[in-house]
MARKE-969408 format. One record per atom (N, C-alpha, C): x, y, z. Coordinates in steps of 0.2 Angstrom, whole numbers, padded with zeros to 4 digits, always signed. Example, Ala and Ser with C-alpha at 12.3 -4.5 7.8 and 13.67 -1.06 7.14 Angstrom:
2
+0066-0028+0039+0062-0022+0039+0066-0016+0039+0064-0011+0035+0068-0005+0036+0064+0000+0039
This chain:
373
+0050+0038+0072+0056+0036+0068+0061+0041+0069+0067+0042+0072+0072+0046+0071+0074+0047+0065+0075+0054+0066+0079+0057+0059+0084+0054+0054+0088+0051+0060+0095+0047+0055+0090+0041+0053+0086+0037+0059+0083+0031+0053+0080+0034+0045+0076+0038+0046+0072+0042+0043+0077+0042+0033+0083+0044+0037+0088+0048+0031+0090+0041+0028+0093+0035+0033+0092+0030+0029+0089+0026+0024+0083+0028+0026+0079+0024+0020+0077+0028+0014+0077+0036+0017+0077+0039+0010+0083+0038+0005+0089+0039+0010+0096+0037+0004+0094+0032+0001+0092+0026+0003+0090+0019-0001+0085+0020-0006+0080+0024-0005+0074+0024-0010+0078+0029-0015+0082+0034-0016+0084+0037-0020+0091+0036-0023+0094+0029-0020+0099+0028-0025+0097+0026-0031+0102+0029-0037+0101+0026-0043+0100+0021-0045+0096+0019-0049+0095+0011-0049+0093+0005-0046+0091+0008-0041+0089+0003-0034+0083+0005-0034+0080-0001-0038+0072+0000-0039+0069-0004-0031+0062-0005-0030+0059-0008-0024+0062-0017-0023+0062-0020-0029+0064-0027-0027+0073-0028-0027+0079-0023-0030+0085-0025-0027+0084-0021-0021+0081-0017-0018+0080-0012-0011+0078-0019-0006+0073-0024-0009+0071-0028-0004+0077-0035-0003+0079-0035-0009+0085-0041-0007+0090-0037-0004+0093-0031-0005+0099-0029+0000+0094-0029+0009+0088-0027+0010+0086-0027+0016+0084-0034+0018+0083-0041+0015+0084-0046+0015+0091-0048+0018+0095-0047+0016+0103-0047+0015+0107-0045+0021+0106-0041+0021+0109-0035+0027+0105-0032+0033+0099-0031+0032+0095-0030+0038+0094-0021+0036+0094-0017+0041+0090-0013+0040+0095-0006+0037+0094-0001+0032+0098+0002+0029+0105+0004+0030+0105+0007+0037+0111+0009+0040+0116+0002+0039+0114-0004+0040+0118-0008+0039+0119-0010+0033+0114-0008+0028+0117-0009+0021+0123-0003+0019+0123+0001+0020+0127+0007+0018+0135+0007+0021+0134+0001+0026+0141+0001+0030+0146-0006+0025+0142-0009+0022+0144-0014+0018+0150-0011+0013+0155-0016+0012+0159-0014+0006+0156-0016+0000+0162-0015-0006+0158-0017-0012+0159-0022-0014+0163-0027-0010+0163-0035-0013+0157-0037-0010+0154-0036-0005+0147-0038-0001+0141-0035-0003+0142-0030-0007+0136-0028-0010+0134-0031-0017+0139-0034-0020+0141-0035-0027+0138-0042-0026+0137-0046-0021+0136-0054-0021+0127-0052-0020+0124-0046-0019+0117-0045-0020+0115-0043-0025+0117-0037-0028+0116-0033-0035+0121-0031-0040+0121-0030-0043+0126-0026-0048+0131-0023-0048+0137-0024-0050+0141-0018-0049+0140-0013-0048+0135-0010-0054+0133-0003-0055+0130-0001-0050+0125-0006-0047+0121-0005-0042+0123-0004-0033+0129-0008-0035+0134-0008-0028+0139-0002-0029+0140+0002-0033+0142+0008-0034+0139+0013-0032+0132+0014-0035+0127+0018-0033+0126+0019-0027+0128+0014-0023+0125+0013-0015+0130+0017-0010+0136+0017-0013+0144+0019-0009+0142+0028-0010+0139+0031-0012+0139+0038-0013+0132+0042-0010+0131+0045-0006+0126+0050-0006+0124+0054-0011+0117+0052-0012+0113+0056-0018+0113+0064-0015+0117+0070-0020+0116+0076-0019+0109+0078-0016+0104+0075-0018+0097+0078-0017+0096+0076-0008+0098+0071-0005+0097+0068+0000+0096+0073+0006+0100+0077+0007+0101+0082+0013+0093+0086+0014+0091+0090+0007+0086+0092+0006+0080+0089+0005+0082+0083+0004+0073+0078+0005+0072+0077+0012+0078+0075+0015+0077+0075+0023+0075+0078+0027+0076+0084+0026+0075+0090+0029+0066+0092+0027+0065+0092+0021+0058+0092+0019+0054+0086+0023+0056+0082+0021+0051+0076+0024+0050+0075+0033+0056+0078+0033+0057+0079+0043+0051+0086+0045+0053+0091+0041+0048+0096+0042+0041+0095+0041+0039+0091+0035+0031+0090+0036+0029+0083+0040+0035+0079+0043+0032+0075+0048+0030+0079+0054+0036+0082+0056+0032+0087+0063+0028+0093+0064+0026+0093+0056+0021+0100+0056+0015+0097+0056+0013+0090+0059+0007+0088+0058+0003+0088+0065-0004+0089+0065-0008+0092+0070-0012+0085+0073-0016+0087+0077-0018+0082+0081-0025+0078+0074-0027+0083+0074-0032+0081+0068-0031+0078+0061-0026+0078+0058-0023+0075+0054-0016+0073+0055-0013+0068+0057-0007+0065+0060-0003+0063+0052+0002+0065+0052+0006+0061+0049+0012+0057+0048+0012+0051+0045+0017+0046+0045+0022+0043+0039+0027+0042+0041+0031+0039+0036+0032+0032+0037+0030+0027+0034+0029+0020+0037+0034+0017+0030+0039+0014+0035+0045+0009+0031+0043+0002+0031+0046-0002+0028+0044-0008+0027+0047-0013+0034+0050-0008+0037+0052-0012+0045+0046-0010+0050+0041-0005+0048+0036-0001+0052+0030-0007+0053+0030-0010+0060+0024-0012+0061+0017-0010+0059+0017-0004+0057+0010-0001+0055+0009-0001+0048+0015-0004+0043+0015-0004+0038+0011-0009+0034+0006-0009+0030-0001-0013+0028+0001-0018+0026+0000-0025+0030+0001-0031+0027+0000-0032+0020-0006-0029+0017-0007-0032+0011-0003-0031+0007+0002-0024+0008+0005-0022+0002+0012-0027+0003+0012-0031+0008+0019-0034+0009+0018-0041+0003+0011-0042+0001+0009-0047-0003+0011-0045-0011+0013-0040-0012+0013-0038-0020+0021-0037-0020+0022-0039-0028+0028-0039-0030+0032-0033-0029+0033-0028-0028+0037-0021-0026+0034-0017-0023+0032-0020-0016+0029-0014-0012+0034-0008-0010+0031-0001-0009+0034+0003-0007+0038+0003-0001+0045+0007-0002+0050+0004+0003+0048+0009+0008+0044+0014+0008+0041+0021+0012+0034+0022+0010+0031+0021+0014+0022+0024+0012+0020+0029+0016+0019+0036+0014+0018+0042+0019+0010+0040+0017+0009+0044+0024+0000+0042+0025-0001+0049+0029-0006+0054+0027-0009+0058+0033-0017+0055+0033-0017+0056+0041-0023+0054+0042-0024+0048+0049-0027+0047+0053-0027+0042+0060-0026+0036+0057-0021+0033+0059-0020+0025+0058-0023+0021+0060-0026+0014+0059-0029+0012+0063-0026+0003+0061-0023-0001+0066-0022-0006+0068-0028-0012+0068-0028-0019+0063-0025-0019+0059-0028-0013+0053-0025-0011+0047-0028-0008+0042-0036-0009+0041-0041-0006+0039-0047-0009+0037-0048-0012+0031-0054-0016+0032-0054-0018+0027-0057-0014+0019-0053-0016+0014-0055-0010+0009-0058-0012+0003-0061-0008+0001-0065-0010-0007-0066-0004-0012-0060-0006-0018-0059-0001-0023-0064+0001-0024-0064+0009-0028-0070+0011-0032-0065+0016-0036-0067+0012-0044-0063+0017-0048-0066+0018-0054-0064+0022-0059-0070+0025-0065-0068+0031-0068-0072+0033-0073-0069+0040-0077-0069+0046-0074-0062+0050-0078-0063+0056-0073-0067+0061-0076-0072+0058-0082-0077+0062-0087-0082+0058-0087-0086+0057-0079-0090+0051-0080-0098+0056-0081-0103+0050-0084-0110+0054-0084-0112+0055-0077-0118+0060-0077-0122+0062-0070-0124+0054-0068-0125+0050-0073-0128+0044-0069-0121+0041-0065-0117+0041-0070-0109+0037-0066-0109+0040-0058-0108+0045-0057-0107+0051-0051-0112+0049-0047-0118+0049-0050-0124+0047-0042-0123+0039-0042-0122+0033-0046-0119+0027-0043-0113+0026-0040-0108+0029-0041-0100+0031-0037-0104+0032-0031-0107+0036-0029-0111+0041-0024-0113+0036-0019-0118+0033-0022-0123+0027-0019-0119+0021-0017-0116+0018-0021-0112+0011-0019-0108+0013-0014-0105+0019-0014-0099+0020-0008-0102+0021-0002-0110+0026-0002-0112+0026+0004-0113+0019+0008-0118+0015+0003-0119+0010+0004-0113+0005+0007-0108+0006+0005-0102+0000+0008-0099+0003+0014-0098+0009+0013-0096+0013+0021-0101+0013+0026-0107+0011+0025-0112+0010+0030-0112+0001+0032-0111-0001+0028-0108-0007+0029-0101-0010+0032-0098-0004+0033-0092-0006+0037-0083-0005+0032-0087-0005+0026-0081-0007+0022-0076+0000+0022-0071+0002+0019-0067+0008+0019-0067+0006+0012-0069+0012+0006-0068+0014+0001-0062+0017+0000-0057+0014-0005-0052+0015-0008-0052+0016-0014-0049+0024-0017-0049+0026-0022-0042+0031-0024-0043+0035-0030-0038+0038-0032-0037+0046-0031-0044+0049-0028-0043+0057-0028-0044+0061-0033-0044+0056-0039-0046+0059-0046-0054+0062-0047-0054+0068-0050-0057+0070-0053-0063+0065-0056-0070+0065-0055-0075+0059-0057-0078+0057-0053-0077+0049-0054-0080+0043-0049-0074+0043-0044-0069+0045-0044-0064+0044-0039-0066+0050-0034-0068+0056-0035-0071+0060-0030-0076+0059-0028-0082+0055-0031-0089+0053-0030-0090+0048-0023-0083+0043-0026-0084+0036-0022-0081+0040-0015-0075+0044-0015-0074+0046-0008-0079+0050-0005-0083+0055-0009-0088+0059-0006-0094+0054-0001-0095+0050-0006-0101+0044-0003-0098+0041+0002-0092+0038+0001-0089+0035+0009-0092+0038+0016-0088+0045+0014-0089+0051+0020-0094+0052+0024-0099+0052+0018-0108+0053+0021-0111+0045+0023-0110+0041+0022-0111+0034+0023-0108+0031+0029-0101+0033+0031-0098+0030+0037-0101+0033+0043-0100+0027+0047-0102+0030+0056-0097+0034+0057-0099+0040+0061-0093+0043+0066-0088+0039+0069-0082+0042+0067-0077+0036+0071-0073+0031+0067-0077+0030+0061-0073+0023+0056-0070+0027+0051-0066+0022+0050-0060+0025+0044-0065+0025+0036-0069+0029+0033-0073+0029+0030-0069+0028+0023-0063+0030+0021-0061+0031+0014-0053+0033+0015-0049+0030+0009-0043+0029+0007-0043+0031+0001-0038+0037+0000-0035+0042-0005-0029+0039-0007-0028+0036-0013-0019+0035-0015-0018+0039-0021-0014+0042-0018-0013+0050-0025-0005+0049-0028-0004+0052-0031+0001+0051-0038+0007+0057-0036+0006+0060-0032+0011+0065-0028+0014+0065-0022+0018+0070-0020+0019+0070-0013+0013+0074-0008+0013+0071-0002+0007+0073+0001+0009+0080+0004+0013+0083+0001+0013+0090+0004+0008+0095-0003+0006+0091-0007+0002+0093-0013-0004+0090-0013-0009+0095-0015-0015+0091-0019-0016+0092-0026-0017+0087-0030-0019+0086-0037-0023+0081-0038-0031+0084-0041-0031+0092-0043-0032+0096-0039-0031+0102-0039-0031+0107-0033-0039+0108-0032-0046+0107-0038-0052+0106-0034-0054+0100-0031-0049+0096-0029-0051+0092-0023-0049+0092-0016-0045+0100-0018-0041+0100-0010-0045+0101-0003-0053+0102-0005-0058+0102+0001-0059+0095+0003-0059+0091-0002-0060+0084-0002-0055+0081+0004-0050+0081+0001-0043+0080+0002-0043+0081+0010-0044+0087+0012-0044+0088+0020-0050+0085+0023-0054+0082+0021-0061+0079+0024-0058+0070+0024-0055+0068+0018-0053+0062+0018-0048+0061+0025-0042+0065+0025-0039+0065+0031-0042+0064+0038-0047+0068+0037-0050+0070+0045-0054+0062+0046-0057+0059+0041-0060+0053+0043-0057+0048+0037-0052+0048+0038-0051+0042+0031-0041+0042+0030-0039+0040+0025-0032+0040+0027-0029+0042+0018-0025+0048+0017-0023+0050+0012-0016+0048+0010-0012+0042+0006-0007+0039+0004-0003+0041-0001+0003+0039-0001+0007+0041-0006+0014+0038-0004+0018+0033-0009+0023+0031-0011+0028+0037-0013+0026+0041-0015+0031+0047-0018+0034+0052-0013+0039+0055-0013+0043+0057-0009+0039+0064-0009+0040+0067-0002+0038+0073+0000+0041+0081-0007+0037+0083-0010+0039+0088-0015+0037+0086-0022+0036+0077-0024+0034+0076-0030+0028+0077-0032+0029+0081-0039+0023+0084-0042+0018+0080-0045+0015+0081-0049+0008+0078-0052+0012+0074-0060+0016+0071-0059+0020+0067-0065+0014+0060-0067+0013+0061-0078+0009+0057-0077+0012+0051-0077+0017+0050-0076+0019+0039-0074+0018+0038-0069+0015+0043-0063+0015+0043-0057+0007+0038-0056+0004+0040-0061-0005+0038-0058-0005+0033-0059-0003+0029-0066-0003+0020-0068+0000+0016-0062+0004+0020-0061+0009+0015-0056+0006+0015-0049+0003+0021-0045-0001+0021-0039-0007+0016-0039-0009+0013-0044-0013+0010-0046-0013+0004-0042-0008-0002-0042-0008-0007-0039-0009-0006-0032-0006+0001-0028-0008+0000-0021-0015+0001-0020-0020+0004-0025-0025+0004-0023-0029-0003-0023-0026-0006-0028-0031-0014-0028-0027-0019-0022-0020-0017-0019-0018-0021-0015-0020-0019-0009-0024-0014-0006-0027-0011-0001-0034-0013+0000-0036-0018-0006-0045-0018-0007-0046-0027-0008-0051-0028-0007-0052-0035-0006-0055-0037-0012-0057-0031-0015-0061-0032-0022-0062-0026-0025-0064-0023-0033-0061-0017-0037-0070-0017-0040-0074-0011-0039-0078-0008-0042-0078-0004-0047-0077-0006-0053-0077-0001-0061-0084+0000-0060-0084+0009-0060-0092+0012-0063-0092+0012-0069-0088+0017-0070-0089+0018-0077-0082+0019-0081-0079+0018-0087-0073+0017-0088-0073+0018-0097-0069+0021-0101-0068+0020-0107-0064+0015-0109-0062+0013-0115-0058+0007-0117-0052+0009-0116-0048+0014-0116-0042+0016-0114-0042+0022-0108-0042+0016-0101-0044+0018-0095-0039+0016-0090-0037+0022-0085-0033+0020-0081-0036+0016-0075-0042+0014-0075-0048+0010-0072-0046+0003-0071-0045+0003-0081-0044-0005-0082-0038-0006-0080-0033-0003-0078-0026-0004-0076-0026-0006-0069-0028-0003-0064-0033-0005-0059-0037-0012-0058-0041-0013-0062-0044-0019-0064-0040-0024-0062-0034-0024-0069-0029-0030-0071-0025-0031-0065-0023-0027-0063-0020-0028-0057-0023-0030-0050-0030-0029-0050-0033-0034-0045-0033-0042-0046-0033-0042-0055-0036-0049-0057-0026-0052-0054-0023-0049-0055-0016-0051-0055-0012-0053-0048-0019-0049-0043-0016-0050-0036-0022-0054-0033-0026-0057-0038-0030-0064-0034-0038-0060-0032-0038-0054-0033-0046-0052-0031-0049-0052-0037-0057-0050-0033-0062-0050-0038-0062-0043-0041-0066-0043-0049-0067-0037-0052-0074-0037-0053-0079-0031-0050-0085-0030-0053-0086-0025-0056-0092-0025-0060-0091-0020-0066-0099-0017-0066-0102-0010-0067-0106-0008-0067-0108-0008-0076-0113-0011-0078-0114-0010-0085-0118-0004-0086-0119-0002-0092-0120+0005-0095-0123+0004-0102-0126+0010-0105-0128+0010-0111-0123+0008-0116-0126+0003-0121-0121+0001-0127-0119+0007-0130-0121+0012-0130-0120+0019-0136-0114+0024-0130-0114+0023-0124-0110+0028-0120-0101+0025-0121-0099+0029-0121-0090+0027-0123-0086+0026-0115-0091+0028-0111-0090+0028-0104-0092+0020-0100-0096+0018-0106-0097+0011-0102-0092+0005-0106-0089+0007-0110-0089+0002-0117-0081-0001-0113-0076+0002-0106-0073-0002-0104-0076-0006-0098-0082-0005-0097-0086-0009-0091-0086-0015-0094-0089-0013-0101-0092-0021-0104-0088-0024-0107-0079-0022-0108-0075-0026-0110-0073-0031-0103-0073-0026-0096-0073-0031-0093-0077-0036-0092-0082-0036-0092-0088-0042-0092-0086-0045-0096-0085-0045-0102-0083-0050-0108-0077-0055-0104-0072-0051-0100-0067-0055-0097-0068-0058-0091-0074-0057-0089-0076-0062-0083-0077-0058-0077-0077-0052-0077-0078-0047-0073-0085-0050-0070-0087-0048-0063-0094-0049-0061-0099-0044-0062-0104-0044-0065-0110-0037-0066-0111-0038-0060-0113-0032-0059-0118-0028-0053-0122-0023-0054-0127-0024-0052-0132-0018-0053-0135-0014-0047-0133-0017-0041-0134-0013-0034-0128-0015-0031-0128-0011-0025-0122-0013-0021-0122-0017-0018-0129-0020-0017-0130-0027-0013-0127-0033-0017-0127-0034-0022-0124-0037-0028-0116-0040-0026-0113-0032-0024-0106-0032-0021-0105-0035-0016-0109-0034-0012-0110-0036-0005-0111-0043-0002-0115-0045-0006-0115-0054-0006-0110-0057-0008-0106-0055-0012-0100-0058-0014-0093-0056-0010-0095-0051-0007-0087-0050-0002-0087-0054+0004-0091-0060+0007-0091-0062+0013-0086-0069+0011-0088-0071+0003-0082-0075+0000-0075-0073-0001-0075-0068-0001-0068-0066-0001-0065-0067+0003-0066-0065+0009-0064-0067+0017-0058-0059+0017-0052-0061+0020-0047-0056+0020-0042-0057+0014-0039-0052+0012-0035-0051+0007-0030-0058+0007-0030-0060+0000-0027-0067-0001-0020-0066-0001-0016-0071+0003-0010-0071+0003-0007-0075-0003+0000-0070-0007+0000-0074-0012+0004-0080-0012+0001-0084-0017+0002-0092-0017+0009-0094-0020+0015-0090-0022+0021-0091-0023+0026-0089-0017+0025-0090-0013+0028-0089-0006+0034-0094-0007+0041-0093-0005+0044-0100-0004+0044-0102+0001+0044-0109-0001+0043-0115+0003+0048-0116+0008+0047-0118+0014+0053-0120+0018+0057-0125+0016+0063-0126+0019+0068-0130+0018+0066-0135+0019+0068-0141+0016+0065-0148+0018+0071-0151+0023+0076-0149+0020+0084-0154+0021+0087-0148+0026+0092-0150+0032+0094-0145+0035+0090-0143+0043+0096-0140+0046+0091-0138+0053+0088-0131+0051+0081-0132+0055+0076-0127+0054+0081-0118+0058+0079-0115+0055+0081-0108+0058+0079-0107+0065+0084-0105+0067+0084-0104+0076+0079-0099+0079+0079-0093+0074+0074-0089+0077+0068-0091+0075+0066-0093+0069+0058-0097+0069+0057-0102+0075+0062-0106+0077+0061-0110+0082+0059-0107+0090+0062-0102+0090+0061-0098+0095+0055-0094+0096+0051-0091+0089+0047-0088+0087+0040-0092+0091+0041-0100+0090+0036-0106+0090+0029-0103+0085+0023-0102+0086+0017-0100+0083+0013-0095+0085+0016-0094+0091+0012-0089+0095+0015-0082+0095+0011-0076+0095+0012-0069+0095+0018-0067+0102+0024-0066+0100+0029-0064+0104+0032-0058+0102+0036-0055+0108+0039-0049+0110+0044-0050+0107+0048-0042+0105+0054-0042+0104+0059-0045+0110+0056-0040+0116+0060-0040+0123+0062-0050+0123+0054-0053+0120+0055-0061+0125+0060-0064+0120+0059-0062+0114+0064-0065+0108+0071-0063+0112+0072-0058+0114+0080-0056+0116+0081-0061+0121+0076-0062+0126+0077-0067+0132+0077-0073+0131+0073-0076+0125+0075-0084+0123+0082-0086+0119+0084-0081+0116+0090-0082+0110+0096-0078+0113+0097-0073+0118+0102-0071+0119+0103-0066+0114+0101-0066+0109+0103-0062+0102+0101-0054+0104+0105-0050+0103+0105-0042+0103+0098-0040+0099+0095-0033+0101+0089-0033+0099+0091-0030+0092+0095-0025+0092+0098-0024+0082+0098-0029+0077+0100-0033+0082+0102-0041+0076+0096-0045+0075+0091-0044+0081+0085-0049+0081+0080-0045+0076+0081-0039+0076+0077-0034+0071+0077-0036+0064+0086-0035+0063+0087-0035+0056+0086-0042+0051+0086-0049+0056+0084-0055+0056+0075-0055+0055+0072-0053+0059+0063-0052+0058+0062-0049+0053+0067-0042+0050+0064-0040+0042+0064-0045+0038+0070-0048+0038+0073-0054+0033+0067-0060+0033+0065-0061+0037+0060-0066+0037+0053-0064+0035+0051-0057+0038+0045-0054+0036+0046-0052+0029+0051-0050+0026+0051-0050+0018+0049-0057+0014+0053-0062+0017+0052-0068+0014+0045-0070+0014+0040-0069+0019+0034-0071+0021+0035-0077+0026+0039-0076+0029+0036-0081+0035+0037-0079+0042+0036-0072+0045+0035-0069+0048+0030-0063+0047+0026-0063+0053+0020-0056+0052+0021-0051+0057+0021-0045+0057+0020-0041+0062+0013-0038+0065+0012-0039+0070+0006-0039+0074+0005-0031+0077+0000-0029+0079+0000-0024+0083+0002-0023+0088+0006-0018+0092+0009-0020+0099+0015-0023+0098+0018-0021+0092+0024-0023+0094+0026-0031+0094+0022-0034+0091+0023-0043+0090+0023-0046+0086+0028-0052+0086+0029-0056+0080+0026-0063+0080+0024-0065+0073+0021-0071+0075+0024-0074+0067+0025-0083+0069+0029-0085+0064+0021-0087+0061+0022-0087+0052+0018-0088+0047+0019-0095+0046+0013-0100+0045+0014-0107+0044+0013-0108+0037+0018-0110+0032+0018-0111+0026+0015-0115+0023+0010-0115+0019+0006-0120+0017+0011-0127+0012
């Protein structure tokens, strides 16, 4: 990504009052960020509110500093721990995140990217677990990793850390063992006790954040990042959790995304088991061994696609670009040849179709039309 392109995406992310939902509408209407910022007030107000349109017309004061800090972070990467800023328009952006209601505009990643993103299984739980909980998390995660699953968690103390460690122990060399989704900018590690673990994860896995470089560990960020943990996973295992636990937020978001939730039971006298027991009462699957989970996973298959996609138009002429795409993977150059449309205009239109769920980006810079049911 060029610095100017990065600046456009950061400006869109920083614009006051423009959340992920409004930003997606703007991208769908106008294409890439630089095109959004060329629009007049009247055009913008066709898509967002007058206040949002006004916010888009002035550059945030903090933008130059954030662009510089982000660029320095990206260019300081080394071969062992590469760094990436993946925008919604990037072919490497995880497809699973495009299926949730508010995917991050920019996903910051440290570690070796794989295409497509690996099959994930979330493991979450208490920051103050019992010794048995720690043992269960490590053993389950190691078993999942040995079976080829990438363990996804939040790099917190307790169950999260044990899950990452177990996955690193169980994964075969050269495989993506684990993904840590954090609530800070990737230029810092929280909690500090997990600094060494974070470096290990970045070497045989990924550390991921939606928060800009320099973001401190704000309390509100951690529950919000849980939707990403759930989205990158095909199921969520809750090891230990109190009744008022962030792990239950992850479980709820997994259910909302149509994913399976598993819970490990514990003593009726342990506060750290009450959250799991509450989940079991609500329909989570009781598991006693890692094999119990693995036996359920083939039935889950690939991450389920959101059911509430926009239906294709029944009347009127079909979209010419969709007709040009056909249903086989095709490159941008081939689309330019088929349509006679310049590449920048095609990229903007393809992003719009991708955001509508009608086109998917594939590895190798290819695009493919999605047949909607």
